[in-house]
C-alpha positions as CSV (number, residue, x, y, z in Angstrom):
1,M,0.0,0.0,0.0
2,P,1.5,3.4,-0.9
3,L,2.4,5.6,1.9
4,A,0.3,8.7,2.4
5,V,2.3,11.9,1.9
6,P,1.2,14.5,4.5
7,R,0.0,17.7,2.9
8,P,1.8,20.9,3.9
9,L,0.0,23.3,6.2
10,P,-1.6,26.3,4.6
11,G,0.4,29.5,4.9
12,A,-1.9,31.0,7.5
13,L,-1.7,27.9,9.7
14,R,2.1,27.9,9.4
15,R,2.3,31.5,10.4
16,G,-0.1,31.0,13.3
17,A,1.9,28.0,14.5
18,A,5.1,30.0,14.3
19,R,3.6,32.8,16.3
20,A,2.3,30.4,19.0
21,A,5.7,28.8,19.2
22,R,7.4,32.1,19.7
23,R,4.9,33.1,22.4
24,T,5.3,29.9,24.4
25,A,9.1,29.8,24.2
26,V,11.1,30.3,27.4
27,P,11.7,34.1,27.8
28,W,15.3,35.1,27.2
29,A,15.2,38.9,26.7
30,A,13.6,39.7,30.0
31,P,16.3,37.9,32.1
32,L,19.0,39.3,30.0
33,Y,17.7,42.9,30.5
34,V,17.1,42.6,34.2
35,G,20.5,40.9,34.7
36,A,22.3,43.6,32.8
37,V,20.6,46.3,34.7
38,Q,21.5,44.7,38.0
39,L,25.1,44.1,37.0
40,G,25.3,47.7,35.9
41,A,23.9,48.9,39.2
42,Y,26.6,47.0,41.1
43,A,29.3,48.4,38.9
44,T,28.1,52.0,39.3
45,A,27.7,51.5,43.0
46,R,31.5,51.0,43.2
47,L,32.2,54.5,41.7
48,P,33.0,57.5,43.9
49,G,29.8,59.3,45.0
50,P,30.3,62.5,42.8
51,R,31.3,60.4,39.8
52,R,28.3,58.1,40.2
53,T,25.8,61.0,40.6
54,E,27.3,62.7,37.5
55,L,27.0,59.5,35.5
56,L,23.4,58.9,36.5
57,R,22.4,62.5,36.0
58,A,23.9,62.4,32.5
59,H,21.5,59.6,31.6
60,S,18.5,61.0,33.3
61,T,15.3,62.0,31.6
62,N,15.2,65.2,33.6
63,V,14.1,68.6,32.4
64,A,17.7,69.9,32.0
65,N,18.7,67.1,29.7
66,L,15.6,67.0,27.6
67,R,15.4,70.8,27.4
68,A,19.0,70.7,26.0
69,G,18.0,68.2,23.4
70,R,19.7,65.1,24.9
71,W,17.0,62.8,23.6
72,R,19.2,59.8,23.9
73,T,18.4,59.7,27.6
74,L,14.9,58.5,26.7
75,V,16.7,55.2,25.9
76,T,19.7,55.2,28.1
77,S,17.8,56.0,31.3
78,A,16.2,52.6,31.2
79,A,19.6,50.9,31.4
80,F,20.5,52.5,34.8
81,V,19.1,52.4,38.3
82,E,20.1,54.5,41.3
83,H,20.7,51.4,43.5
84,P,20.9,47.7,42.9
85,L,17.4,46.2,42.6
86,P,16.0,44.8,45.8
87,V,15.2,41.1,45.4
88,P,11.4,41.5,45.6
89,Y,11.4,44.3,43.1
90,G,13.8,42.6,40.8
91,A,11.7,39.4,40.9
92,A,8.5,41.3,40.2
93,L,10.2,43.1,37.2
94,L,11.5,39.8,35.8
95,A,8.1,38.1,36.3
96,A,6.2,40.9,34.5
97,L,8.6,41.3,31.6
98,G,9.0,37.5,31.3
99,T,5.3,37.0,31.3
100,A,4.8,39.7,28.6
101,E,7.6,38.1,26.5
102,A,6.0,34.7,26.8
103,R,2.5,35.9,25.9
104,W,3.3,38.4,23.2
105,G,6.8,37.7,21.9
106,V,9.9,39.8,22.3
107,R,9.1,42.6,19.9
108,R,5.6,43.4,21.2
109,A,6.7,43.1,24.9
110,A,9.7,45.3,24.2
111,G,7.4,47.7,22.3
112,V,5.0,48.0,25.3
113,F,7.9,48.6,27.7
114,A,9.6,51.2,25.5
115,A,6.3,53.0,24.7
116,G,5.5,53.2,28.4
117,H,9.0,54.4,29.4
118,V,9.4,57.0,26.6
119,G,5.7,58.1,26.7
120,A,5.6,58.6,30.4
121,S,9.0,60.4,30.4
122,L,7.9,62.8,27.8
123,L,4.5,63.5,29.4
124,V,6.2,64.1,32.8
125,Y,8.7,66.4,31.1
126,A,5.8,68.4,29.5
127,G,4.1,68.7,32.8
128,L,7.2,69.9,34.6
129,R,7.9,72.4,31.8
130,A,4.4,73.7,32.1
131,R,5.0,74.3,35.8
132,G,8.0,76.4,35.0
133,H,10.8,74.0,35.7
134,G,13.9,74.5,33.5
135,R,13.7,78.3,33.5
136,T,15.4,80.9,35.6
137,A,13.6,83.7,37.4
138,D,14.1,86.0,34.4
139,G,12.4,83.4,32.1
140,S,15.6,82.3,30.3
141,P,15.5,78.6,29.2
142,E,18.5,77.6,31.3
143,S,17.9,75.6,34.5
144,S,18.5,77.5,37.7
145,P,21.2,75.9,39.8
146,G,18.7,75.7,42.6
147,D,16.1,73.9,40.6
148,A,16.6,70.4,42.0
149,T,13.7,69.0,40.1
150,A,14.9,70.1,36.7
151,Q,18.3,68.4,37.4
152,A,17.1,65.4,39.3
153,V,18.5,61.9,38.8
154,D,15.7,60.2,36.9
155,V,16.7,56.7,35.7
156,G,15.3,53.2,36.0
157,A,12.9,50.7,34.6
158,S,9.8,51.6,36.7
159,Y,7.9,53.4,33.9
160,G,8.3,50.5,31.5
161,F,7.5,48.1,34.3
162,N,4.3,49.9,35.1
163,A,3.3,50.0,31.5
164,T,3.9,46.3,31.1
165,V,1.9,45.4,34.2
166,G,-1.0,47.6,33.0
167,A,-1.0,46.0,29.6
168,L,-0.9,42.5,31.1
169,A,-3.9,43.4,33.4
170,A,-5.8,44.8,30.4
171,T,-5.3,41.5,28.4
172,V,-6.5,39.1,31.1
173,P,-9.1,36.9,29.2
174,H,-11.7,36.8,32.0
175,R,-13.7,40.1,31.9
176,G,-14.3,40.2,35.7
177,V,-10.7,39.5,36.6
178,R,-9.5,42.0,34.0
179,A,-11.7,44.8,35.3
180,A,-10.7,44.1,38.9
181,A,-7.0,43.9,38.2
182,T,-7.1,47.1,36.1
183,A,-9.1,49.0,38.7
184,G,-6.9,47.8,41.5
185,L,-3.7,48.8,39.8
186,L,-5.0,52.2,38.9
187,A,-6.1,52.8,42.5
188,L,-2.7,51.8,43.8
189,A,-0.9,54.1,41.3
190,T,-3.3,57.0,42.0
191,A,-2.9,57.0,45.8
192,P,0.7,58.3,45.8
193,V,-0.3,61.1,43.4
194,L,-3.0,62.4,45.8
195,R,-0.8,62.6,48.9
196,R,0.9,65.8,50.0
197,G,4.5,64.7,49.5
198,R,4.0,63.4,45.9
199,T,6.8,63.6,43.4
200,F,6.9,63.8,39.6
201,T,7.9,60.1,39.6
202,D,4.7,59.2,41.3
203,A,2.8,61.0,38.5
204,G,5.0,59.2,35.9
205,H,4.1,55.8,37.4
206,L,0.4,56.5,37.0
207,V,0.9,57.9,33.4
208,A,2.9,54.8,32.4
209,L,0.2,52.5,33.9
210,V,-2.5,54.3,32.0
211,L,-0.5,54.0,28.8
212,G,0.0,50.3,29.4
213,V,-3.7,49.7,30.0
214,A,-4.5,51.5,26.8
215,M,-2.0,49.5,24.9
216,G,-3.3,46.3,26.4
217,A,-6.9,47.2,25.5
218,G,-5.7,47.9,21.9
219,M,-3.9,44.5,21.7
220,G,-7.0,42.7,22.9
221,G,-9.1,44.4,20.3
222,R,-6.7,43.6,17.4
223,T,-6.4,39.9,18.4
224,G,-10.2,39.6,18.7
225,K,-10.0,37.9,22.1
226,G,-13.3,38.5,23.8
227,G,-13.4,38.3,27.6
228,T,-15.6,35.9,29.4
229,S,-18.1,37.1,32.1
């Protein structure tokens, strides 16, 4: 009896199978990024105090840098942290980025992280400029030496982390769990912004989370995944 020759899968099925394989693969980019950030943090911690502060400030998305056109800091700021990551925070960051990578693939997960980091940084910058930071008393566009906010050290992965968590919450399949997770995260991020001692970073975390939720909602709509009640 002649052997049956299996028919090749249609193109659409092959592409779908390839996408599914990429999404279920063991994450590699997330551990690589978190590990590199942590190693860099230990390296910068060994620098003399003034040199370390100078390095971190040079890569910060603060008003002084962005006002001077140092747009590269929108990228490089995500590669530095002020201190080595505490174990709980590092584990949470790795879990969020790894989950996103496993669910969406490297490119989409990296895109959400980058969009949240860059988008929140620019919106915070716009808000600080609107409040007059980055100008001297006579209105000139140079930062006053006493304007600590305009020259603050502002580095880290927290904006991208918040955006990723927001997008993950917004793509939970079950409608009830999705709504509860999204509302809970928004409440947690809003609370620091309402307190008296809030900082611009608190506002940035909320902005990044909102951007992530919006991106997650958009991804759910494109993939056509309807939630269950």
